[in-house]
C-alpha positions as CSV (number, residue, x, y, z in Angstrom):
1,M,-0.6,-4.9,15.3
2,S,-3.1,-4.7,12.5
3,E,-3.6,-7.7,10.3
4,K,-2.7,-5.4,7.4
5,I,0.7,-4.6,8.9
6,H,3.3,-7.3,9.4
7,E,5.7,-6.7,12.2
8,L,9.1,-8.2,12.4
9,K,11.5,-7.8,15.3
10,F,15.3,-8.7,15.0
11,K,18.7,-7.6,16.2
12,T,21.1,-5.8,13.9
13,R,24.4,-7.5,13.1
14,Y,27.8,-6.3,13.3
15,A,28.5,-7.0,9.6
16,E,25.7,-4.5,8.7
17,T,27.6,-1.5,10.2
18,D,29.7,1.0,8.4
19,Q,33.0,2.7,9.7
20,M,30.8,5.2,11.7
21,G,29.1,2.3,13.6
22,Y,25.8,2.9,12.0
23,I,23.8,0.4,10.0
24,H,25.0,0.9,6.3
25,H,22.3,2.5,4.0
26,S,22.5,-0.5,1.6
27,I,21.3,-2.9,4.3
28,Y,17.8,-1.3,4.4
29,A,17.0,-2.8,1.1
30,Q,17.6,-6.2,2.7
31,Y,15.5,-5.4,5.7
32,Y,12.7,-4.3,3.3
33,E,13.0,-7.7,1.5
34,M,12.8,-9.5,4.8
35,G,9.6,-7.7,5.7
36,R,8.0,-8.2,2.3
37,I,8.7,-11.9,2.2
38,A,7.3,-12.3,5.7
39,L,4.3,-10.4,4.9
40,M,3.5,-12.4,1.9
41,H,4.3,-15.6,3.7
42,Q,1.7,-14.5,6.4
43,I,-1.1,-14.5,3.8
44,G,0.0,-17.7,2.1
45,I,2.0,-16.4,-0.9
46,S,5.5,-18.0,-1.6
47,Y,8.0,-16.0,-3.6
48,K,9.8,-19.2,-4.3
49,Q,6.6,-20.8,-5.8
50,M,5.8,-17.7,-7.7
51,E,9.3,-17.9,-9.4
52,K,8.6,-21.6,-10.1
53,D,5.4,-20.5,-11.7
54,G,7.3,-18.1,-14.0
55,Y,6.7,-14.8,-12.2
56,I,9.6,-12.5,-11.0
57,L,9.3,-9.2,-9.2
58,P,12.2,-6.9,-10.0
59,V,12.5,-3.6,-8.0
60,Y,11.2,-0.6,-9.9
61,T,11.9,2.1,-7.3
62,L,13.4,2.1,-3.9
63,Q,13.2,5.1,-1.5
64,T,14.3,5.5,2.0
65,K,14.1,8.4,4.4
66,Y,16.6,8.3,7.4
67,Y,15.5,9.9,10.6
68,L,17.8,8.3,13.2
69,P,20.7,5.9,12.8
70,L,20.5,2.3,13.8
71,T,23.5,0.6,15.4
72,F,24.9,-2.9,16.1
73,D,23.1,-5.2,18.4
74,E,19.9,-3.1,18.4
75,L,16.5,-4.8,18.6
76,I,14.6,-3.1,15.8
77,T,11.0,-3.3,14.7
78,L,10.2,-3.5,11.0
79,K,6.6,-2.7,9.9
80,T,5.6,-3.7,6.4
81,R,2.4,-3.0,4.5
82,V,1.1,-3.2,1.0
83,K,0.4,0.3,-0.4
84,Y,-1.1,-0.4,-3.7
85,L,-1.4,-2.9,-6.5
86,K,-2.0,-1.2,-9.9
87,G,-1.7,-3.2,-13.0
88,V,1.7,-4.8,-12.9
89,R,3.1,-2.5,-10.1
90,L,3.1,-3.6,-6.5
91,A,4.1,-1.2,-3.7
92,F,5.1,-1.9,-0.2
93,G,5.7,0.6,2.6
94,Y,8.0,0.2,5.4
95,E,8.8,1.8,8.8
96,I,11.7,0.8,11.1
97,Y,11.7,1.7,14.7
98,N,14.8,1.6,17.1
99,E,14.9,0.0,20.5
100,A,13.5,2.9,22.2
101,G,10.4,2.9,19.8
102,Q,11.5,5.9,17.7
103,K,10.9,5.8,13.9
104,A,14.4,5.5,12.5
105,T,13.5,5.2,8.8
106,E,10.6,4.9,6.4
107,G,10.6,3.6,2.9
108,E,8.8,2.4,-0.2
109,V,9.6,-0.3,-2.7
110,V,7.7,-0.6,-6.0
111,L,8.0,-4.0,-7.8
112,V,6.9,-4.9,-11.2
113,F,5.5,-8.3,-12.1
114,A,7.3,-9.8,-14.9
115,G,7.8,-13.1,-16.7
116,T,11.1,-15.0,-16.7
117,D,12.0,-13.0,-20.0
118,G,11.9,-9.8,-17.9
119,K,8.8,-8.4,-19.7
120,P,5.9,-7.0,-17.5
121,I,2.9,-9.3,-17.0
122,R,-0.3,-9.1,-15.1
123,P,-0.1,-10.8,-11.6
124,P,-1.9,-14.2,-11.2
125,K,-5.5,-13.9,-9.8
126,I,-4.8,-15.8,-6.8
127,F,-2.0,-13.3,-5.9
128,V,-4.2,-10.3,-6.5
129,D,-7.0,-11.9,-4.5
130,K,-4.8,-12.4,-1.4
131,I,-3.1,-9.0,-1.8
132,K,-6.4,-7.3,-1.9
133,S,-7.1,-8.6,1.6
134,L,-4.3,-6.3,2.8
135,L,-5.6,-3.0,1.1
């Protein structure tokens, strides 16, 4: 694993499945959030502290391509990386692999730095410096 890619392994849960027995498409956004928070934690950035400091990161876009279905009780690998930081926009890329090591999905989430009033603002310098280490 590259330092610039955070890898998280976990088992899928029964509550995440749909009537077909597959992980429901809405769950992938939660997986992406888990990866993004873990990656940021790895470089010393706390979402919780950022919010206390007056910064929020609402989702601007979220995209997912589904290649293979994931199922209950499957050990999956989520790989997360920073794609870019441009102005107030921060993009993360994701790949999820099934237990057999096959790519099941890939996705991208673009977030926007905003103040607690919801208006876009520049990210704090300390954040920018730490994120640049991942680019």
